[in-house]
C-alpha positions in Angstrom: 118.8 122.4 144.9 116.4 119.5 144.1 116.8 117.2 141.1 115.2 119.8 138.7 117.4 122.9 137.9 115.5 126.0 138.9 117.8 128.3 136.9 120.9 128.4 134.7 123.2 128.3 137.7 121.6 125.0 138.8 122.0 123.6 135.3 125.7 124.6 135.2 126.2 123.0 138.6 124.6 119.7 137.4 126.7 119.9 134.2 129.9 120.2 136.2 129.0 116.9 137.9 128.8 115.1 134.6 132.4 116.1 133.5 135.4 113.9 134.3 137.2 115.4 137.3 140.4 116.0 135.4 138.5 118.2 132.9 136.0 120.0 135.1 137.9 123.2 135.8 138.9 123.7 132.1 135.5 122.9 130.6 133.6 125.1 133.1 136.1 128.0 132.5 135.5 127.7 128.8 131.7 127.6 129.2 131.8 130.7 131.5 133.9 132.6 128.9 131.4 131.6 126.1 128.5 132.8 128.2 130.1 136.1 129.2 131.6 137.1 125.9 129.1 135.7 123.4 125.7 134.7 124.6 124.6 136.8 127.7 125.5 140.2 126.2 123.2 139.4 123.2 120.5 138.5 125.7 120.7 142.1 126.9 122.6 141.5 130.1 124.7 144.6 131.0 128.4 144.6 131.8 127.4 145.2 135.5 125.4 142.0 135.4 128.2 140.1 133.9 130.6 141.3 136.6 128.2 139.6 139.0 128.3 136.5 136.9 127.2 133.9 139.5 124.3 136.0 140.7 123.2 136.7 137.1 123.0 132.9 136.3 120.5 132.4 139.1 118.2 135.0 137.5 118.1 133.2 134.1 115.5 130.4 133.6 116.7 127.3 131.8 113.7 127.6 129.4 114.7 131.2 128.5 118.3 130.2 128.0 117.4 127.3 125.7 115.1 129.4 123.7 117.5 132.3 123.1 121.0 130.8 123.3 121.5 129.8 119.7 120.2 133.0 118.2 122.2 135.1 120.7 125.4 133.2 119.8 124.9 133.7 116.1 124.4 137.4 116.6 127.5 137.6 118.6 129.5 135.6 116.1 128.4 137.9 113.3 129.6 141.0 115.2 132.9 139.2 116.1 133.6 138.3 112.5 133.0 141.9 111.4 135.5 143.0 114.1 138.1 140.6 112.7 138.1 138.1 115.6 139.9 134.8 115.0 137.5 132.2 113.5 139.2 129.4 115.4 138.4 131.1 118.7 134.8 131.5 117.6 134.5 127.9 116.7 135.8 126.9 120.2 133.1 129.2 121.7 130.4 127.5 119.6 131.7 124.1 120.5 131.4 124.8 124.3 127.9 126.3 123.8 126.7 123.3 121.7 128.1 120.8 124.2 126.3 122.4 127.1 123.0 122.6 125.2 123.2 119.0 123.9 124.0 117.8 127.5 120.8 119.5 128.7 118.8 117.9 125.9 120.0 114.5 127.0 118.8 114.9 130.6 115.7 113.3 132.0 114.5 116.6 133.4 114.8 118.5 130.1 111.3 118.1 128.8 109.7 118.9 132.2 111.9 122.0 132.8 112.1 123.4 129.2 108.9 122.0 127.7 108.3 122.9 124.0 110.4 126.2 123.8 109.0 129.1 121.8 110.6 130.2 118.6 113.2 133.0 119.3 111.9 136.6 118.9 114.7 137.5 116.4 116.2 135.5 113.5 119.9 135.0 113.3 121.9 137.3 110.9 121.7 135.9 107.4 125.1 136.9 106.2 126.5 135.5 102.9 128.4 132.2 103.3 131.2 133.4 101.0 130.5 130.9 98.3 127.3 129.6 96.7 126.5 126.1 95.4 126.2 127.6 91.9 129.8 129.0 92.1 131.1 125.7 93.4 129.5 123.8 90.5 130.4 126.3 87.9 131.5 124.5 84.7 129.7 121.3 85.6 126.7 119.9 83.8 123.6 121.4 85.4 120.7 119.2 86.2 117.9 120.2 83.8 120.3 122.1 81.5 119.5 122.2 77.8 115.9 120.9 78.1 114.9 118.9 75.1 111.7 117.1 76.2 108.7 117.3 73.9 106.2 119.7 75.5 102.6 118.7 76.2 101.3 121.4 73.8 103.5 120.0 71.0 101.8 116.6 71.2 99.6 115.7 68.2 96.1 114.3 68.9 97.3 110.8 67.8 100.3 110.9 70.2 98.0 112.0 73.0 95.8 109.0 72.3 98.8 106.6 72.2 100.1 107.9 75.5 96.7 107.4 77.1 96.6 103.9 75.7 100.0 103.2 77.2 98.9 104.6 80.5 95.9 102.3 80.7 98.0 99.3 79.8 100.6 100.0 82.5 98.2 100.9 85.3 95.5 98.3 84.6 95.9 95.3 87.0 94.1 92.8 84.8 96.1 93.6 81.7 99.4 93.3 83.7 98.5 90.2 85.5 97.8 88.3 82.3 101.5 88.6 81.5 102.8 88.2 85.0 103.6 91.9 85.6 102.4 94.2 88.3 100.4 97.4 87.6 102.4 100.5 88.2 101.2 103.4 90.4 100.6 107.0 89.2 103.9 108.2 90.6 105.8 105.6 88.5 103.7 106.5 85.5 104.9 110.1 85.8 108.5 108.9 85.6 107.8 106.8 82.6 105.9 109.5 80.8 108.7 112.0 81.5 111.3 109.6 80.1 109.1 109.0 77.0 108.6 112.7 76.4 112.4 113.2 76.6 112.9 110.5 73.9 110.2 112.1 71.7 111.9 115.5 72.1 115.2 113.9 71.1 113.6 112.5 67.9 112.2 116.0 67.1 115.2 118.2 68.1 118.2 115.9 67.3 117.0 113.4 64.8 114.9 116.2 63.2 111.8 114.1 62.7 108.6 116.0 62.0 106.1 115.8 64.8 103.7 114.0 62.4 106.3 111.2 62.0 106.9 110.7 65.7 105.3 107.6 67.2 105.6 106.1 70.7 106.7 102.7 69.5 109.9 104.2 68.0 111.3 104.0 71.6 111.1 100.2 71.4 113.1 100.3 68.1 116.5 98.9 69.1 118.4 101.2 66.6 116.8 104.4 67.9 117.0 103.2 71.5 120.7 102.4 71.4 121.5 105.7 69.6 119.5 107.6 72.2 121.2 105.9 75.2 124.6 106.5 73.6 123.7 110.2 73.2 122.5 110.3 76.8 125.7 108.8 78.1 128.3 110.4 75.8 126.9 113.8 74.9 124.7 114.6 77.8 127.1 113.2 80.3 124.4 111.4 82.3 124.9 108.2 84.2 123.8 104.7 83.9 120.9 105.2 86.3 119.2 107.5 83.7 120.1 105.0 81.0 118.4 102.2 83.0 115.2 104.3 83.4 115.2 104.8 79.6 115.6 101.1 79.0 112.8 100.1 81.4 110.5 102.7 79.8 111.3 101.2 76.3 110.7 97.7 77.6 107.2 98.7 78.8 106.5 100.3 75.4 107.7 97.1 73.6 105.3 95.0 75.7 102.4 97.4 75.0 103.1 97.7 71.2 104.7 94.4 70.2 103.4 92.1 72.9 99.7 92.3 72.2 99.7 89.0 70.4 102.2 87.2 72.6 101.1 83.8 73.7 103.4 83.5 76.7 103.3 85.4 80.0 107.1 86.2 79.8 106.9 87.5 76.1 109.3 84.7 75.1 107.9 84.7 71.6 108.3 88.5 71.2 111.9 89.3 69.9 111.5 93.1 70.4 110.9 92.5 74.1 113.7 90.0 74.5 116.2 92.3 72.8 115.4 95.2 75.1 115.6 92.9 78.1 119.1 91.9 77.1 120.1 95.6 76.6 118.8 96.4 80.1 120.8 93.6 81.6 123.9 95.1 80.0 123.0 98.6 81.4 122.3 97.1 84.8 125.8 95.6 84.9 127.2 99.0 84.0 125.0 100.6 86.7 126.5 98.5 89.5 130.0 99.9 88.7 128.9 103.5 88.1 130.2 105.5 91.1 129.8 109.0 89.8 127.5 110.1 92.6 128.5 107.6 95.4 132.3 107.7 95.1 134.3 108.9 98.1 135.1 112.2 96.4 131.4 112.7 95.4 130.1 111.9 98.9 132.7 114.1 100.6 131.1 117.1 98.9 127.7 116.2 100.2 127.6 114.2 103.4 127.4 115.8 106.9 127.6 114.1 110.2 124.2 113.5 111.8 125.1 115.9 114.6 125.8 118.6 112.1 122.4 118.1 110.4 120.8 118.5 113.9 122.7 121.7 114.5 121.6 123.0 111.1 118.0 122.1 111.9 118.3 124.2 115.1 119.6 127.1 113.1 116.7 126.9 110.7 114.3 126.8 113.7 115.8 130.2 114.8 115.2 131.5 111.3 111.4 131.1 111.8 111.4 134.2 114.0 108.9 136.9 113.2 111.5 139.6 113.2 114.9 140.0 111.6 118.1 140.2 113.6 117.7 144.1 113.3 114.2 143.9 114.9 112.2 144.6 111.7 109.0 142.6 111.0 109.4 139.9 108.4 106.8 139.4 105.6 104.3 136.6 106.4 105.3 134.6 103.2 109.0 134.7 104.3 108.1 133.4 107.7 106.0 130.6 106.2 108.9 129.7 103.9 111.2 129.5 106.9 108.9 127.2 108.7 108.7 124.9 105.6 112.5 124.8 105.3 112.9 124.0 109.0 110.3 121.3 109.1 111.4 119.6 105.9 115.0 119.6 107.2 113.8 118.2 110.5 111.9 115.3 108.8 114.9 114.5 106.6 117.2 114.5 109.6 115.1 112.6 112.2 112.8 110.5 109.9 114.9 110.0 106.7 112.1 108.7 104.4 112.0 109.1 100.6 111.3 112.6 99.5 108.2 111.5 97.7 106.7 110.6 101.0 107.4 114.1 102.3 106.1 116.0 99.4 102.9 113.9 99.3 102.1 114.2 103.0 98.4 115.2 103.3 96.9 116.4 106.6 94.1 114.1 107.8 94.7 111.7 104.9 98.1 110.0 105.3 99.3 112.3 108.1 97.4 112.0 111.4 97.7 113.6 114.8 97.6 110.9 117.5 98.0 111.2 121.2 101.7 110.4 121.0 102.5 112.7 118.1 102.2 112.7 114.3 102.0 109.4 112.4 102.3 108.7 108.7 100.1 105.9 107.2 100.8 105.0 103.6 98.8 102.6 101.4 100.8 100.3 99.0 100.2 102.8 96.2 101.8 105.6 98.3 105.3 104.3 98.7 108.0 102.9 96.4 108.0 99.3 97.4 104.3 99.0 97.9 103.7 97.7 94.4 106.2 94.9 95.1 105.1 93.9 98.6 101.4 94.8 98.4 101.8 96.2 102.0 101.4 99.7 103.4 103.8 101.5 105.7 103.3 103.3 109.0 105.8 105.3 111.1 106.0 108.2 113.5 107.5 111.6 112.6 110.4 112.7 114.7 111.2 109.5 116.6 114.0 111.3 118.6 114.9 113.1 121.8 113.2 116.3 120.5 109.9 114.6 119.6 107.8 116.7 121.9 109.2 120.0 120.7 109.1 119.1 117.0 105.6 117.8 117.4 104.6 121.1 119.0 106.3 123.1 116.2 104.5 121.1 113.5 101.2 121.7 115.4 101.9 125.4 115.4 102.8 125.5 111.7 99.6 123.6 110.8 97.3 125.6 113.1 98.8 129.1 112.7 101.1 129.7 109.7 99.9 127.3 107.0 96.3 128.7 107.0 97.7 132.1 106.2 98.9 130.8 102.9 95.2 130.4 101.7 95.7 127.0 100.1 93.1 125.0 98.3 94.6 121.6 99.1 95.6 119.4 102.1 99.3 118.9 101.3 101.5 119.7 104.3 104.1 121.5 102.2 103.8 123.5 99.0 105.8 125.5 96.5 107.3 128.8 97.6 107.4 130.4 94.2 109.9 133.1 93.3 110.0 136.7 92.1 110.1 135.5 88.5 107.5 132.7 89.0 105.3 133.9 91.9 102.1 132.4 90.4 103.1 128.9 91.4 103.2 129.8 95.1 100.9 127.6 97.1 100.7 124.8 94.5 101.5 121.2 95.6 105.1 120.2 95.1 105.0 118.6 91.6 107.9 116.2 91.5 111.3 115.3 92.9 113.1 118.2 91.2 111.7 120.7 93.7 113.3 119.3 96.9 116.3 118.0 95.0 117.0 121.7 94.2 115.9 123.2 97.5 117.7 121.0 100.1 121.3 121.0 98.7 121.2 124.8 98.4 119.7 125.3 101.8 122.1 123.0 103.6 125.1 124.4 101.6 124.2 127.9 102.7 123.7 127.1 106.4 126.6 124.7 106.8 128.8 127.4 105.2 127.6 129.9 107.7 128.1 127.6 110.7 131.3 125.7 109.7 132.9 128.0 107.2 132.8 128.1 103.4 135.5 125.4 103.1 133.3 123.0 105.0 130.0 123.7 103.3 128.2 120.6 102.2 125.2 120.0 99.9 123.4 116.8 100.7 120.5 115.8 98.5 117.2 114.5 100.1 118.4 111.0 99.4 121.7 111.6 101.1 120.0 111.9 104.5 119.2 108.2 104.2 123.0 107.5 103.9 123.7 109.9 106.8 121.2 108.2 109.1 122.1 104.7 108.1 125.8 105.3 108.7 125.0 106.7 112.2 122.7 103.8 113.1 125.1 101.2 111.7 128.0 102.7 113.6 126.3 103.2 117.0 123.2 101.0 116.9 122.3 97.5 117.8 120.9 94.9 115.3 117.4 95.8 116.6 118.1 99.5 116.0 119.2 98.7 112.4 116.0 96.7 111.9 113.8 99.6 113.2 115.4 102.2 110.9 115.4 99.9 107.9 111.6 99.7 108.4 111.3 103.5 108.7 113.3 104.0 105.5 111.2 101.3 103.7 114.0 98.8 103.1 115.2 95.4 104.1 118.0 95.2 106.7 120.3 93.8 103.9 119.7 96.8 101.6 120.0 99.2 104.6 123.4 97.8 105.5 124.9 97.1 102.1 123.8 100.2 100.1 123.0 103.1 102.4 125.5 103.0 105.3 128.9 104.6 104.5 130.9 103.4 107.4 134.7 103.4 106.8 137.0 100.5 107.5 138.2 102.3 110.6 134.6 102.8 111.8 134.0 99.0 111.6 137.3 98.0 113.3 137.8 100.6 116.0 135.9 98.5 118.5 138.2 95.5 117.8 139.6 95.6 121.3 136.1 95.3 122.8 135.3 92.4 120.5 138.5 90.6 121.4 137.7 90.9 125.1 134.2 89.6 124.5 135.4 86.6 122.5 138.1 86.0 125.1 135.5 86.0 127.9 133.4 83.4 126.0 136.5 81.2 125.5 136.8 81.0 129.2 
């Protein structure tokens, strides 16, 4: 055998050489059992072939095995569960299969032998996970529940004019520079406008003001503003993050309405602005101690290990098959949706950027195919910190060991599946729609709520299928930044941390202090190595 495995038997032989001698016989025995009982029967190898196991392995190409192994395993697991097999035994089988596949992925010969593997022919069985995210969150306040925002069609002409005037004030560079402020981008304006419309809706629905009485500047009235924030925190049960957004919106309105005649760049002669600034400082102090979504208990419901995220991405790739596990053809729209789920999950896992950057990817505009893969190039207006730094951002998609395959898959989605959606825009991803709201299918993703709803449900479902309902997790798009930062902080070097901080659009200090979730044990488990290094320097 040369250095490249010609078949699965060669790969197993190389694998055996990588295992510590004391574990070799046990690990290989477990792998053989997993192959014979779970994977090869689902790849249509007969009992007679399995009886000639060693010979059969020489007839299976590594490329075929890599392409079919995961789907075959999940089909076998589905049957075993229905037959009442022990779930712990099945987890052991999966562990041995995953270990072998990941070992192959890490080998220098992997890309040359496997190359970009095709999507499996059949999707894995999509059985119910046993519990849904809606069931888990039953009784909790639902995001978007009891909507109260003033609708666009309810706005009087005078209010529309005021909102347009505010928009010009906040986005006009000259106006803002006169007072030492930066102009905001259109994405930030959407957030401010949404916050304003919610306040106006509160005036109408809770304060029972007539629409004709409602004016924008009422949000900068300290009495109304404090009442609204108290209602937000106490009755709606929202956190300080939302309260701070309300306060910042009110501050901008105060500058627009009351600061017109201010003689100073910091509005120091405008009491309405100063009062709201002080209120925001109080809310900011509250926000620093608000741990509702980042406490240990809250994060334990959401965060997966990076390796688990990678396994879920592999499962979602199998779900892109054109036929169901029963062999039936899947509808084109269902296949396209599976491709979107898979690629969005892959970007979040391997390139954990802000979800705004994902939903605003435009082919040929800020997303370019280069010789070494796909690159994202953002202007200062296209990312969160651009208005502060005045600098753009540039980074590769999928900077990982599977870059070639993921790049090939994105090529295939763009060239083959996305055109079948008959879109009239250049956005990479789009809304899937639903049975009740099918008309929105194909439209650009409008805001953060779409992925904030899609991703937790998707990962909760698949993690429940793979790891069992008790271990199902529901990470938000933002949580993937925590997952990646923790992994890099635990295993990476200072240079690695700097690279990933740049990809995520943060300074190293923010990356290390806010996003990484390493435990005290994670930080101290290498104490012995540190001691020996310090001891060596002493001598």
